[in-house]
mmJSON file of the N, C-alpha and C atoms, coordinates in Angstrom:
{"data_MODEL":{"atom_site":{
"group_PDB":["ATOM","ATOM","ATOM","ATOM","ATOM","ATOM","ATOM","ATOM","ATOM","ATOM","ATOM","ATOM","ATOM","ATOM","ATOM","ATOM","ATOM","ATOM","ATOM","ATOM","ATOM","ATOM","ATOM","ATOM","ATOM","ATOM","ATOM","ATOM","ATOM","ATOM","ATOM","ATOM","ATOM","ATOM","ATOM","ATOM","ATOM","ATOM","ATOM","ATOM","ATOM","ATOM","ATOM","ATOM","ATOM","ATOM","ATOM","ATOM","ATOM","ATOM","ATOM","ATOM","ATOM","ATOM","ATOM","ATOM","ATOM","ATOM","ATOM","ATOM","ATOM","ATOM","ATOM","ATOM","ATOM","ATOM","ATOM","ATOM","ATOM","ATOM","ATOM","ATOM","ATOM","ATOM","ATOM","ATOM","ATOM","ATOM","ATOM","ATOM","ATOM","ATOM","ATOM","ATOM","ATOM","ATOM","ATOM","ATOM","ATOM","ATOM","ATOM","ATOM","ATOM","ATOM","ATOM","ATOM","ATOM","ATOM","ATOM","ATOM","ATOM","ATOM","ATOM","ATOM","ATOM","ATOM","ATOM","ATOM","ATOM","ATOM","ATOM","ATOM","ATOM","ATOM","ATOM","ATOM","ATOM","ATOM","ATOM","ATOM","ATOM","ATOM","ATOM","ATOM","ATOM","ATOM"],
"id":[1,2,3,4,5,6,7,8,9,10,11,12,13,14,15,16,17,18,19,20,21,22,23,24,25,26,27,28,29,30,31,32,33,34,35,36,37,38,39,40,41,42,43,44,45,46,47,48,49,50,51,52,53,54,55,56,57,58,59,60,61,62,63,64,65,66,67,68,69,70,71,72,73,74,75,76,77,78,79,80,81,82,83,84,85,86,87,88,89,90,91,92,93,94,95,96,97,98,99,100,101,102,103,104,105,106,107,108,109,110,111,112,113,114,115,116,117,118,119,120,121,122,123,124,125,126],
"type_symbol":["N","C","C","N","C","C","N","C","C","N","C","C","N","C","C","N","C","C","N","C","C","N","C","C","N","C","C","N","C","C","N","C","C","N","C","C","N","C","C","N","C","C","N","C","C","N","C","C","N","C","C","N","C","C","N","C","C","N","C","C","N","C","C","N","C","C","N","C","C","N","C","C","N","C","C","N","C","C","N","C","C","N","C","C","N","C","C","N","C","C","N","C","C","N","C","C","N","C","C","N","C","C","N","C","C","N","C","C","N","C","C","N","C","C","N","C","C","N","C","C","N","C","C","N","C","C"],
"label_atom_id":["N","CA","C","N","CA","C","N","CA","C","N","CA","C","N","CA","C","N","CA","C","N","CA","C","N","CA","C","N","CA","C","N","CA","C","N","CA","C","N","CA","C","N","CA","C","N","CA","C","N","CA","C","N","CA","C","N","CA","C","N","CA","C","N","CA","C","N","CA","C","N","CA","C","N","CA","C","N","CA","C","N","CA","C","N","CA","C","N","CA","C","N","CA","C","N","CA","C","N","CA","C","N","CA","C","N","CA","C","N","CA","C","N","CA","C","N","CA","C","N","CA","C","N","CA","C","N","CA","C","N","CA","C","N","CA","C","N","CA","C","N","CA","C","N","CA","C"],
"label_alt_id":[null,null,null,null,null,null,null,null,null,null,null,null,null,null,null,null,null,null,null,null,null,null,null,null,null,null,null,null,null,null,null,null,null,null,null,null,null,null,null,null,null,null,null,null,null,null,null,null,null,null,null,null,null,null,null,null,null,null,null,null,null,null,null,null,null,null,null,null,null,null,null,null,null,null,null,null,null,null,null,null,null,null,null,null,null,null,null,null,null,null,null,null,null,null,null,null,null,null,null,null,null,null,null,null,null,null,null,null,null,null,null,null,null,null,null,null,null,null,null,null,null,null,null,null,null,null],
"label_comp_id":["MET","MET","MET","LYS","LYS","LYS","GLU","GLU","GLU","SER","SER","SER","SER","SER","SER","PRO","PRO","PRO","LEU","LEU","LEU","VAL","VAL","VAL","TYR","TYR","TYR","ASN","ASN","ASN","TRP","TRP","TRP","GLY","GLY","GLY","ALA","ALA","ALA","PHE","PHE","PHE","TRP","TRP","TRP","LEU","LEU","LEU","ILE","ILE","ILE","ALA","ALA","ALA","THR","THR","THR","ASN","ASN","ASN","LEU","LEU","LEU","ILE","ILE","ILE","MET","MET","MET","GLY","GLY","GLY","TYR","TYR","TYR","ILE","ILE","ILE","VAL","VAL","VAL","THR","THR","THR","PHE","PHE","PHE","TYR","TYR","TYR","THR","THR","THR","ASN","ASN","ASN","GLU","GLU","GLU","PHE","PHE","PHE","ALA","ALA","ALA","LYS","LYS","LYS","ILE","ILE","ILE","ARG","ARG","ARG","VAL","VAL","VAL","TYR","TYR","TYR","ILE","ILE","ILE","ILE","ILE","ILE"],
"label_asym_id":["A","A","A","A","A","A","A","A","A","A","A","A","A","A","A","A","A","A","A","A","A","A","A","A","A","A","A","A","A","A","A","A","A","A","A","A","A","A","A","A","A","A","A","A","A","A","A","A","A","A","A","A","A","A","A","A","A","A","A","A","A","A","A","A","A","A","A","A","A","A","A","A","A","A","A","A","A","A","A","A","A","A","A","A","A","A","A","A","A","A","A","A","A","A","A","A","A","A","A","A","A","A","A","A","A","A","A","A","A","A","A","A","A","A","A","A","A","A","A","A","A","A","A","A","A","A"],
"label_entity_id":["1","1","1","1","1","1","1","1","1","1","1","1","1","1","1","1","1","1","1","1","1","1","1","1","1","1","1","1","1","1","1","1","1","1","1","1","1","1","1","1","1","1","1","1","1","1","1","1","1","1","1","1","1","1","1","1","1","1","1","1","1","1","1","1","1","1","1","1","1","1","1","1","1","1","1","1","1","1","1","1","1","1","1","1","1","1","1","1","1","1","1","1","1","1","1","1","1","1","1","1","1","1","1","1","1","1","1","1","1","1","1","1","1","1","1","1","1","1","1","1","1","1","1","1","1","1"],
"label_seq_id":[1,1,1,2,2,2,3,3,3,4,4,4,5,5,5,6,6,6,7,7,7,8,8,8,9,9,9,10,10,10,11,11,11,12,12,12,13,13,13,14,14,14,15,15,15,16,16,16,17,17,17,18,18,18,19,19,19,20,20,20,21,21,21,22,22,22,23,23,23,24,24,24,25,25,25,26,26,26,27,27,27,28,28,28,29,29,29,30,30,30,31,31,31,32,32,32,33,33,33,34,34,34,35,35,35,36,36,36,37,37,37,38,38,38,39,39,39,40,40,40,41,41,41,42,42,42],
"pdbx_PDB_ins_code":[null,null,null,null,null,null,null,null,null,null,null,null,null,null,null,null,null,null,null,null,null,null,null,null,null,null,null,null,null,null,null,null,null,null,null,null,null,null,null,null,null,null,null,null,null,null,null,null,null,null,null,null,null,null,null,null,null,null,null,null,null,null,null,null,null,null,null,null,null,null,null,null,null,null,null,null,null,null,null,null,null,null,null,null,null,null,null,null,null,null,null,null,null,null,null,null,null,null,null,null,null,null,null,null,null,null,null,null,null,null,null,null,null,null,null,null,null,null,null,null,null,null,null,null,null,null],
"Cartn_x":[-22.299,-21.269,-19.946,-19.799,-18.551,-18.396,-19.523,-19.436,-18.75,-18.929,-18.397,-16.984,-16.479,-15.153,-14.044,-14.046,-12.993,-13.035,-14.227,-14.353,-13.81,-14.144,-13.644,-12.127,-11.602,-10.142,-9.491,-10.108,-9.547,-9.544,-10.633,-10.68,-9.639,-9.466,-8.466,-7.068,-6.786,-5.465,-5.282,-6.343,-6.258,-5.946,-6.67,-6.423,-5.053,-4.594,-3.27,-2.192,-2.319,-1.342,-1.421,-2.643,-2.814,-2.215,-2.454,-1.915,-0.392,0.16,1.629,2.208,1.56,2.063,2.005,0.873,0.723,1.746,1.908,2.87,4.294,4.603,5.938,6.189,5.16,5.309,5.511,4.72,4.827,6.195,6.649,7.957,9.065,8.972,9.995,9.976,8.775,8.653,9.258,8.879,9.388,10.88,11.364,12.807,13.555,13.052,13.692,13.649,12.504,12.367,13.317,13.418,14.288,15.747,16.089,17.461,17.764,16.79,16.994,17.21,16.412,16.533,17.907,18.365,19.683,20.775,20.621,21.628,21.648,20.443,20.387,21.031,20.805,21.36,22.888,23.364,24.816,25.407],
"Cartn_y":[26.196,25.234,25.564,26.833,27.219,26.566,26.209,25.61,24.245,23.504,22.143,22.114,23.247,23.246,22.809,23.225,22.734,21.222,20.652,19.204,18.506,19.016,18.432,18.543,19.689,19.871,18.865,18.638,17.672,16.274,15.885,14.561,14.46,15.558,15.553,15.376,16.092,15.973,14.565,14.006,12.648,11.632,11.72,10.758,10.978,12.235,12.515,11.868,12.021,11.417,9.89,9.36,7.901,7.343,8.017,7.55,7.601,8.668,8.785,7.671,7.344,6.278,4.938,4.67,3.392,3.291,4.379,4.357,4.177,4.845,4.702,3.269,2.637,1.245,0.32,0.537,-0.315,-0.137,1.104,1.362,0.714,0.841,0.232,-1.279,-1.873,-3.321,-3.819,-3.166,-3.615,-3.346,-2.273,-2.005,-3.118,-3.557,-4.649,-5.941,-6.239,-7.448,-7.373,-6.207,-6.04,-6.213,-5.721,-5.872,-7.356,-8.105,-9.541,-10.243,-9.871,-10.496,-10.179,-8.943,-8.571,-9.368,-9.584,-10.37,-11.791,-12.342,-13.704,-13.763,-12.748,-12.74,-12.627,-11.736,-11.542,-12.802],
"Cartn_z":[18.682,18.289,18.997,19.408,20.059,21.43,22.07,23.406,23.353,22.272,22.185,21.602,21.128,20.497,21.457,22.748,23.646,23.805,23.882,24.023,22.782,21.613,20.369,20.32,20.773,20.776,21.716,22.895,23.842,23.237,22.569,21.927,20.824,20.074,19.002,19.571,20.672,21.303,21.858,22.447,23.009,21.92,20.812,19.725,19.096,19.056,18.497,19.355,20.685,21.599,21.526,21.519,21.472,20.184,19.061,17.784,17.791,18.375,18.442,19.293,20.415,21.284,20.563,19.889,19.186,18.054,17.295,16.184,16.711,17.824,18.398,18.842,19.43,19.87,18.677,17.615,16.426,15.773,15.662,15.038,15.861,17.195,18.056,17.912,17.886,17.778,16.47,15.357,14.059,13.925,14.572,14.524,15.241,16.375,17.117,16.302,15.689,14.875,13.681,13.05,11.892,12.31,13.513,14.009,14.228,14.759,14.963,13.62,12.626,11.305,10.713,10.874,10.346,11.043,12.337,13.069,12.521,12.255,11.72,10.336,9.512,8.164,8.237,9.108,9.218,9.865],
"occupancy":[1.0,1.0,1.0,1.0,1.0,1.0,1.0,1.0,1.0,1.0,1.0,1.0,1.0,1.0,1.0,1.0,1.0,1.0,1.0,1.0,1.0,1.0,1.0,1.0,1.0,1.0,1.0,1.0,1.0,1.0,1.0,1.0,1.0,1.0,1.0,1.0,1.0,1.0,1.0,1.0,1.0,1.0,1.0,1.0,1.0,1.0,1.0,1.0,1.0,1.0,1.0,1.0,1.0,1.0,1.0,1.0,1.0,1.0,1.0,1.0,1.0,1.0,1.0,1.0,1.0,1.0,1.0,1.0,1.0,1.0,1.0,1.0,1.0,1.0,1.0,1.0,1.0,1.0,1.0,1.0,1.0,1.0,1.0,1.0,1.0,1.0,1.0,1.0,1.0,1.0,1.0,1.0,1.0,1.0,1.0,1.0,1.0,1.0,1.0,1.0,1.0,1.0,1.0,1.0,1.0,1.0,1.0,1.0,1.0,1.0,1.0,1.0,1.0,1.0,1.0,1.0,1.0,1.0,1.0,1.0,1.0,1.0,1.0,1.0,1.0,1.0],
"B_iso_or_equiv":[0.0,0.0,0.0,0.0,0.0,0.0,0.0,0.0,0.0,0.0,0.0,0.0,0.0,0.0,0.0,0.0,0.0,0.0,0.0,0.0,0.0,0.0,0.0,0.0,0.0,0.0,0.0,0.0,0.0,0.0,0.0,0.0,0.0,0.0,0.0,0.0,0.0,0.0,0.0,0.0,0.0,0.0,0.0,0.0,0.0,0.0,0.0,0.0,0.0,0.0,0.0,0.0,0.0,0.0,0.0,0.0,0.0,0.0,0.0,0.0,0.0,0.0,0.0,0.0,0.0,0.0,0.0,0.0,0.0,0.0,0.0,0.0,0.0,0.0,0.0,0.0,0.0,0.0,0.0,0.0,0.0,0.0,0.0,0.0,0.0,0.0,0.0,0.0,0.0,0.0,0.0,0.0,0.0,0.0,0.0,0.0,0.0,0.0,0.0,0.0,0.0,0.0,0.0,0.0,0.0,0.0,0.0,0.0,0.0,0.0,0.0,0.0,0.0,0.0,0.0,0.0,0.0,0.0,0.0,0.0,0.0,0.0,0.0,0.0,0.0,0.0],
"pdbx_formal_charge":[null,null,null,null,null,null,null,null,null,null,null,null,null,null,null,null,null,null,null,null,null,null,null,null,null,null,null,null,null,null,null,null,null,null,null,null,null,null,null,null,null,null,null,null,null,null,null,null,null,null,null,null,null,null,null,null,null,null,null,null,null,null,null,null,null,null,null,null,null,null,null,null,null,null,null,null,null,null,null,null,null,null,null,null,null,null,null,null,null,null,null,null,null,null,null,null,null,null,null,null,null,null,null,null,null,null,null,null,null,null,null,null,null,null,null,null,null,null,null,null,null,null,null,null,null,null],
"auth_seq_id":[1,1,1,2,2,2,3,3,3,4,4,4,5,5,5,6,6,6,7,7,7,8,8,8,9,9,9,10,10,10,11,11,11,12,12,12,13,13,13,14,14,14,15,15,15,16,16,16,17,17,17,18,18,18,19,19,19,20,20,20,21,21,21,22,22,22,23,23,23,24,24,24,25,25,25,26,26,26,27,27,27,28,28,28,29,29,29,30,30,30,31,31,31,32,32,32,33,33,33,34,34,34,35,35,35,36,36,36,37,37,37,38,38,38,39,39,39,40,40,40,41,41,41,42,42,42],
"auth_comp_id":["MET","MET","MET","LYS","LYS","LYS","GLU","GLU","GLU","SER","SER","SER","SER","SER","SER","PRO","PRO","PRO","LEU","LEU","LEU","VAL","VAL","VAL","TYR","TYR","TYR","ASN","ASN","ASN","TRP","TRP","TRP","GLY","GLY","GLY","ALA","ALA","ALA","PHE","PHE","PHE","TRP","TRP","TRP","LEU","LEU","LEU","ILE","ILE","ILE","ALA","ALA","ALA","THR","THR","THR","ASN","ASN","ASN","LEU","LEU","LEU","ILE","ILE","ILE","MET","MET","MET","GLY","GLY","GLY","TYR","TYR","TYR","ILE","ILE","ILE","VAL","VAL","VAL","THR","THR","THR","PHE","PHE","PHE","TYR","TYR","TYR","THR","THR","THR","ASN","ASN","ASN","GLU","GLU","GLU","PHE","PHE","PHE","ALA","ALA","ALA","LYS","LYS","LYS","ILE","ILE","ILE","ARG","ARG","ARG","VAL","VAL","VAL","TYR","TYR","TYR","ILE","ILE","ILE","ILE","ILE","ILE"],
"auth_asym_id":["A","A","A","A","A","A","A","A","A","A","A","A","A","A","A","A","A","A","A","A","A","A","A","A","A","A","A","A","A","A","A","A","A","A","A","A","A","A","A","A","A","A","A","A","A","A","A","A","A","A","A","A","A","A","A","A","A","A","A","A","A","A","A","A","A","A","A","A","A","A","A","A","A","A","A","A","A","A","A","A","A","A","A","A","A","A","A","A","A","A","A","A","A","A","A","A","A","A","A","A","A","A","A","A","A","A","A","A","A","A","A","A","A","A","A","A","A","A","A","A","A","A","A","A","A","A"],
"auth_atom_id":["N","CA","C","N","CA","C","N","CA","C","N","CA","C","N","CA","C","N","CA","C","N","CA","C","N","CA","C","N","CA","C","N","CA","C","N","CA","C","N","CA","C","N","CA","C","N","CA","C","N","CA","C","N","CA","C","N","CA","C","N","CA","C","N","CA","C","N","CA","C","N","CA","C","N","CA","C","N","CA","C","N","CA","C","N","CA","C","N","CA","C","N","CA","C","N","CA","C","N","CA","C","N","CA","C","N","CA","C","N","CA","C","N","CA","C","N","CA","C","N","CA","C","N","CA","C","N","CA","C","N","CA","C","N","CA","C","N","CA","C","N","CA","C","N","CA","C"],
"pdbx_PDB_model_num":[1,1,1,1,1,1,1,1,1,1,1,1,1,1,1,1,1,1,1,1,1,1,1,1,1,1,1,1,1,1,1,1,1,1,1,1,1,1,1,1,1,1,1,1,1,1,1,1,1,1,1,1,1,1,1,1,1,1,1,1,1,1,1,1,1,1,1,1,1,1,1,1,1,1,1,1,1,1,1,1,1,1,1,1,1,1,1,1,1,1,1,1,1,1,1,1,1,1,1,1,1,1,1,1,1,1,1,1,1,1,1,1,1,1,1,1,1,1,1,1,1,1,1,1,1,1]
}}}
């Protein structure tokens, strides 16, 4: 099982980076949309 641990670690790191990128994009998108809504309200 030790032979496959580096591969599992690489997949874990890949999904961690991918999730961070997706979350960052979603947060940025919603922040921009929220800023537009605030401008409309003001």
